[in-house]
N, C-alpha and C positions, 0 to 999 in steps of 0.2 A: 433182348422186350422191352418194351418201356411201357409207364402210363402216362396218361397227363391229367392233373385234377388241377381243372382252372379254380380261381376263386368265385365261391359263391355268392359273392356280392360284390357293387361299386366299395361298398364296408371294409371286409379284408385284405383288400389292398392300398388305400387310403393313407397316407401317413398324416398324424399330425406336424409330423417335422417339418421345416422345409423342402421344397423342394429342390435339392439340388441336379444343376442339369448333369449329365459327361461331359466334360470339355472335349471331349475329343468326337463325341457324337459317335453313332451308328450308320457310317457306309459301308460298303461294301468292301474295299479299301481294308478301314477298320479292320473291322471282323476276319481279316484275314492277319493282319499286323495283330492282335491278339492270339489266332493259333500259333502264328511264328515265334511270338513271346512264352508262349507253355512249354514248346517242343524242343526253343533251344537251353531253357533256364528249367527242363525236367526236373535232372537229372542232379541238378545246385537245388533248384526250392522242394522239392517231395523225397528228400533225401531225407530217409529216417519216417517218414509219416506212413505207417500201415496200419489199419486198419484190422480187427478179427471179424472168422466168420461169423454172420449172423448180424453182424452189432451196426447198430441203424446210425447212419452216419447224416449229418443235414451241411451240407453247401451250399453259402449264403451270396445271391449274386452272381451266380455262374455264370453270365451271360450265354454268351455262343456256346458253351463251354468247350471254350480255349483246356478250361485244369479241369472240366470234367472226365474228362477222353483218359486224363493220366492220375486218377483218383481210382475208375476204375480198373484202369489197369494194376498198381498198383495193390488194391483192393480188395478181387474179382469177387471176394465170400459176401461183402460186406454192403445192408445196404440205405442204396445210397438215395436221398432225397434231395434233387437240386433245384433252386429257388430262385429269379427274379421276377422284377417290376413286368417286364416290356415281354406281355407276348412274342413279340421280332423276333425276340434277340432266343429266346426261351423255343418257338420254332428252327431255329437255324439249330441249335445245340442240340434238338433231336434228331434232328436229319447228318448231319457230322457224326453222332454218335452214334448214328443206324448202321451208317458207314466203315467206322474206324474196328464198333465192338458191337454185331446187327445181335447178341447173344446176352448184352448184360441187364440187368435190369436195373432203371430206374423212374422214379418218380418225379415230374417236372408238377411244381406249386407255381403259379405266378400270383407273387405275395412282395408285401415291402416289407423289409426288415424291423418298423414299426410297430406293426400290424399285421402279422405273422400268425399261419392260421390252427398252430397247435398248442398241444397240452404241455399241463406245466410237468418236467422230468420225462418227454418223450428220446432225445436222442442217447446214444450213449455221449456219441462227441459231434463236436461243432466246426466247420474245415472253413475258414473266409481269407481271399483274397486278394491284395488289392482290390477293399472295397470301402474299409473306413476311411483314406481320403481323400475318397471321394462325395463323406457325409456331414454334414452341419453340426451334428449331434455324435460323434462315432460314442464315444463312454455312455448314452443313453440307447446306448444302437448293442452294443459289449451287455449291455444290463439285459435290455431284450432276452438276447440269446442265451446270459446263464441260468436265464430262466428256462428253459426249453433245454440241459441240460440236464439230466439227470444227476443226482449229488455225486462228486469223486468222476464223474464224467470229462471230456477234457473239452479243451477247444484248443485249434493251432487256429495261426494268424498272420500273416505276413507282406508288409506294403515295404513299399522299397522308400528312399528321400532322397531328394534332389540337391540336396545341400553336400548327399559326400560326392557329389558328381568330381571330376579331378583329368585331364585329358596333352596330351602333347598333339601340335604347335598350342600353346594356349592363344586365347581369344578374347580380348574384350565380344564383340561383333557378335561374337559365337555364346556368350556367358549371358548376353543381354537378352538373344533368345529363347533361352532355356530359365530365362524371370519371366521372360512376359507369360509361356505357361504355366511360372508358379501361382503369377498375378492373378491371367484368369479362373485358375482351380482355387484363388483363394478368395474371387469376386461372388463364387457360384457357391463358396458355402464352406469347400472344400479345401485339404491341407497338403501338399506334395512335398512336403514334408516330414509327413506323420508316424512313417518309421523308427525314429529317435523318441516319440512319444509313444512306444506300447507299454512300455513296462507300467509308469504311474496311470494311462489309463486303462489296464487292468485293476489295477490291484481301487483305483478306482469304481469300478464296473461292482467287487465282490468276490473277485477270481484269486485261486493261493495257489501258491506253487508256483508263479510264474518262474519261470525260462526262455529269455530272448538269448539268439546267436545271430552274429551279423553272417549273411551272407556275399560273399564279395563276386563281381566278374569283370576281371580284367582282362583287355583285349589288345595283341601287338601282333606284329606280321607270319607271329609264330604260332597265333590259334586263329585262325582266318578263319574256322567258322565259326567265332562269336564274335570279329572284326565286321560278317555279314547278316551274320544269323542276330546279336543283339544289339553292335552301335551301330550300324546305317539301317536294317531294317527293322529293328525297336524302337532303340532311343529315340537315333535322330527323325524317321519316321512320325512317331507320335512328335516330340516336337515340330515339326513344319506341316504338321495336322492344323494346327490353328491361325495358319496366318491368318486368313482371311475373318475370324475374331480377333486375331490381336493389330491390325491396322484399323479395324472396324472399331474398338473402344481407343485406337489413339493411343497405344504402348509405343509404337513404332513406327517408321516406312516401310514402305518398299522396297527400299535402293538399302534399307540400313537393315531388316530386316534378311532380304535375296541375300547378302553379304554374311548375317553371322550364319544361315543356314551352312551355305557354299564354304565355310571353315571347322563350321562343324562336323560336316559329312570326310574334311580331311583329319580328321581323326582317325579313321578310317582305311587308309590308305598311305601306304610307302612306308614311314618310317614311325605313324599315326600312333597313340595310343590312349585305352580308354577304359576311365574306372567308374566303378559306382555300386555303392551297396543297397544290395536289404536286409528287412530283420526277419527273423521270424521267430516267434515267439507261440509257446503250450501253456498253458493255463490248466487250472482244473472250477470245475462249484463245487463248493466247500460240501463234505458230507452234511453239515448241520447245519 
């Protein structure tokens, strides 16, 4: 079962912060990539995340529902509220959840993290995955999320860090292609290496008891599921998706780009290896 609560007015969904675009776009292919990413990393990223029955949980930036499905699966008795500023993404999320978990109850809200339509202390827990890296003011967003948590409530946040990428065979053109994506994200106001900043961001936003742990993905020929699901279909696909934007920005040439992607794909075949680290933090709103 699911319900949708659209924003009551334009003001409730409009942020006063700079409007940062999602560098990978909103194509059908990107929606599929996000789903593949969530599925292949579910065991790693959702390990230890369980919410009690009856607790009210806010998922901010739910997008197409890639993580929502796993939240529902791991905490079926929680009262989940999923928020995104894109009506199109919310429609996809609703349809996906109805297909995979038709009995799940989720409230869907169209809203922006900088203008949330919720009362102070309304939630027991907040879950944020791959959102802060796209925001121009992640600390400000965290402050707003702290306010909607009850005193003592928890926040879980997961972010990647492109600076953690290691691969074999090493390749300067492949690294240049990754750098193009990171530069595009920075130009849009985001930070592809935000994972390493989680602890100071949480401290600055007024959270306490913050703990951060690395969640490392390593894929080689003995882990074909990760080579296909993460290296090829998640990471390389994400970099490849910004080709047009990288060329338009003058960051590379067609030949340089195509060579970089070709060599990046070599890390997912034969003796190729690939390493990436996500960072998962859990913190609390102070009791007072």
